N, C-alpha and C positions, 0 to 999 in steps of 0.2 A: 506528872505521871505518865503521860503516854511516851515520854522518849525512852524510856528503858526497853520495852519491845522492840521499837524501831531500832536501838542500838544492837539488841539482841539478834534482830533479823539481820541485820548488816554484817554480824561477824558470821553468823551462820552462811551467810553468801560468800563471802570471803572465803570461810575454810572451805568451801563446796569447791569454787573456784580454784584453790589451792590445791583441793584433791584431783581435781581433774587435770591439772597441770602435770603434777606429779604422775598421775596416770599414764600421761599422753608421753611424759619424758621414758618413762619405763617402758611404755609400747616400742616407742623408737629404739632405745637399748634392747629389747628383744628383738627386733626386727633384724639390728647391726650383727648380734649374735647368732640369729637364725641364719641370716647369709654367710658368714664365715664359718659357720660350724662345719668341719668335715672338708673345708676348702684346701687347695694349695696355691700359696701367693707365689708367684716369681720376684725376686729381687733382681733385677737387671744390673749389670755393674760394666760401664763404658770401658773398661780396660783389660788386658791380660791378667793373668791371675800371679801373686807373689809381690803386689806393690801394697801401698797403704789404702787406696781406694777398696781394693780386694779384702784386705783384712778386717778394715772396719764393716764392710757389707755383711763380711761372714759372720763377725761378732753380732751384729744386729739380726743377722737371721737366725740365729741360734737362740736369742732372748727376746725379740720382740712378740713374736706369736703368741707366747703366755699371757699378752697385757692387752691384747686386742678382744673384744668380747668374741667368744666363740671359738678360740684359741685355733686358729689356723696354722697349719704348716707353713714354713717358708723356706724355699728352695732358692739359693743364689744362683746366677747363671752369668756367666762372662760373655759380654759382646762386644771386644774391641773393635775398632774400625774409625777412621778420618777424625781421630783425636777427641773422641768420646761423640762426635756430630750422630754416628750409625743409631748408636743405641737411644739419643735423644729422639731421632726420626722416629725410630719404632716404637716409642712410648706415645708420640703425638698421634701418629697414623695407623699403626697395625694392630697394637696391643689394643685388647678389649679395654671400654673406658668405664670399667665398674668398682676400682679399688683394689682389684687382684693382682695388679702390677706395681710393682716398687721400683726405683731406680735411685742408685748411689751416682747422683750426677755430677759430672766433671766441671770444674770451678767456673772454665773461662766459657761455657755456654752462653751466658747471657750477653757477654761483650762481643762474642762470635755473630750472635743475632743481630746486636746493634749494629755492627758495621758489615752485615751482608757477606759473611764469610763465606766460601764456597762449600756447597752442598746442604745448608742449613734449610730444612722444612718444618722447623716448629717455632712454635711460640711460647717461648718459658713463662709467660705472664698467664698462660692457661693452664699451667702445670700448679700441682697442690702441692706446696712446701709442707713435707710432716715434720722436719726439725732437722737442726745442724748439729755435727758433733765436735766440731772445732774451728776456731778462726787462725790457726797457724798460718803464716805467710808462706809465701813459694820463696825460693832463695836460686840465686846464680853462685855456681861453685867452680873452684879452680882444683885440680887435683896437686897433691903436694910435690909431685917432681916437676910440675910447669914453671916452677920457682916466681907464679905470680900468687901476691898474697892481699892484692886491694886491687879496687874498682880503677883508681885512678892510673896504675899500672895499665890496665887495659885501654885508657885513652892515648897510651905511648907507643903501646907494642901490640902486635896481633895475638890473640889466644883463640884457639881452636876448639868450639864447644859443640856439642851434640844434642840432638832434639828430636823424638820422633816425628814427620810431617805433620803439619796442622794442627800441633799442640802450644800450650801456653808459651813454652821456652822459645820457637821460633818468633813468635809476637814480641815477647820482652827483648830479645837478642837484636830483632830489626827497630825496635824503638829505641832502644838506648844507642845504636848505632846513629840513628837519625837525629835524636833530641839531645843526647848526652856527648857525644863524640867518642862513644867508645870503638875499638877495632875488634870485634867480634867476627870469627869467620865461621858462620854454621856449617854441620855437616847434618842433613837429614836422611830420611829412608828406613830410619830403626823402625821396628815393629812396636819396640816397646822401650819403656826406661832402664828395664834389666840390662838389655843390650847395649845400650849408652853407658851404662857402668863397666858393664866387661871392657868395652874399647877403650875407657878411661884405664884401666888395670893394665890392660895390654900396650896401653902408650900410644895409641892410634888418634887420639885425642886428647885435649888438655883440661877439658871440663865438660860439665852437664849445663846447658841452657836453664832449667829449670827444674826443680822437685819440690816438694812440699818439705818445710822443715821438720814438722812431725814425721814425714814419711823417713827422712834419714835417722831421726833418732829410733825408729821402730824396726825398720829393714836394715839399717847399716850401723848400728850403736857403735861397733869397734874403729868404723871409719871417724865417726864423730870424736870419740874417745883418743884416738892415736892422730888425731888431726890430718887425717890422708885426704879429708874434703876442706878447703877453705872458703866461709861465705863472703863471697864480694859485695853482695847485695842482696837486700831483702823485699818482696814485692807483697806488699800490703798497706794497710791505713795508720799502723802504728807499728812500731818496734817491738819484737817479740822480748820478754824480760832476759831471756838468757842471750839474746843477739843486741844488746845495748849499744854495742860500741859499732855495729852493722849500718850504713845508710840506707834508707828507704829510697826505693826507686824515684817516688815524687819529690824525694828531696834534692833529687840531680837536677832538677829541671832548671833551665835557664832564665825563663820567662813566666809569666801569670798563667798564658794558654798552652804552654808546654806542660806545667804543672796539672793543669786540669784534664789534659790528655793522659797524663801517666797516672794519673788518681783514677780515673776512669777505666784503664786497665789493670788497676791494682784492687778495685773496690770488692772483686768477687772473692777474695780471699777471705773477707769477711764471714762466708759462709762456704767456706773450702772443703767442706765434705757432708754434703746436704741430702736427704733423702725425699723424694718427690713422689707423687702418683700421677696419674692419669687426668687428661682433661675430663670434665663431665661427669668426674665420679660424684654421686649423690653427697649431700652436704653434711649427713649424719655420719656418712661413713670415714670423710674427711676428718671430722671433729673425733671420731674413735680413733683412727689411727695416730693423731696428733697427740691425744691423751695418752695413750699406749705407749708413744716414742718418750713422752714427758717421763712416764713412769718407768719406763726400760733403762735412760741415762741416769735414774736415782737407784736402780734395783743393786743392792750389793754383789749379787753374782755378778753381773754384767760388769761393774766396775772393778772387781776383783779380776776378772780374767783381761780385761783393759790394762790393767795394771801390770799382770804379768807379761803382757804382749808389747809392754812399753808404747801404749797407745794413749794420748793426751786424748783428754776427754773433757771439753770445756763448751758444754750445748747451748743451744738458742732454740727456742721455740719455734714452731711453725709459722705463726701468725709474723712474727718477728723477722724470720728469714725470708716470707713471701716478700714483705715491705722492701728490704735490701734487694733482692732479686729483680723487683719491677722496676726500682730507681735507677739499677744499671742499664735498663733496657730503654728507659725514659729519659736517658741524659740528653741535654739540651743539643739540637742538631749541629750548633757550630763545633761543638766539640768533637762528636762522632765524625764529622766531615773530615776534621783536622786528622784524626785517627785513621779513616780510611785513605786518606791522601797520602799519609806515611807508611801505611801498610800495604798500598797498591797492589802489587803482583801477588800477595798471598791471598788476597780475594778472588783471585781467578779460576 
């Protein structure tokens, strides 16, 4: 007879604790909304305008804000320089560390950090990943007038390719020459990818060392359709469905250690177009930004605009993206040492 009142009191206690938990959660949500209400968030883009990074960042800027509690305004800002290092350094050391600064980070920042590339003053493990929009591979292409249609041909003859200095294209071409036996001749010094494309059209170079496959499809769909660019190799961890016959960079390795190095250099394409925020951002704001990203990439308006712009959206959540990013920086030391040895002069 005494058991029932005890159970009744236990239920009452549980319900009270649940109510307190709900109230605490609501209070945190209200604090996030209060913080972001009326705010303007900067979305830093580490490239010049008119490319896939720029298009995706601006698309997110137009839609993400209404899914963040408090519905802040988001303003995109281009900050090109040193192959994306300038923007990442800004996020790490200059930008306010409060969740008001977002960044469409360039995909090779983790490997650049791991190998100690010149100018790196950030630790990507301290950034908070908000989400990733695609895992599209990078590709090395030849211009149709070059006469080169396969990577095997580049092992027998020189191919002049362009890349902005300090970018992934410089790393890929150098790695392929050292580990695969290609004969790429690199021309650098271009301020951005658009200038490399123009040089190809003018016949000044025979190809481009790296660009995202997604970027080619969105920015130069006519070149893809008319086969003005020929994809020689794709850099990623698995072949893209529409490039099933094109080899992966890591598949060209001659031994296990070289394969590990090429896998390390390819891994960042799994989070090819990711959004991050600053170190030290309060956890409740990080959580709110991640949930807002998740909602945005399911938003019919966002998806319709992405489809119209030919931007593939294959999203990955912030927590999963963070794990991949951290794993790249935490690559085994012997693999990183081998990568540093072959990339030597690029790190000075």
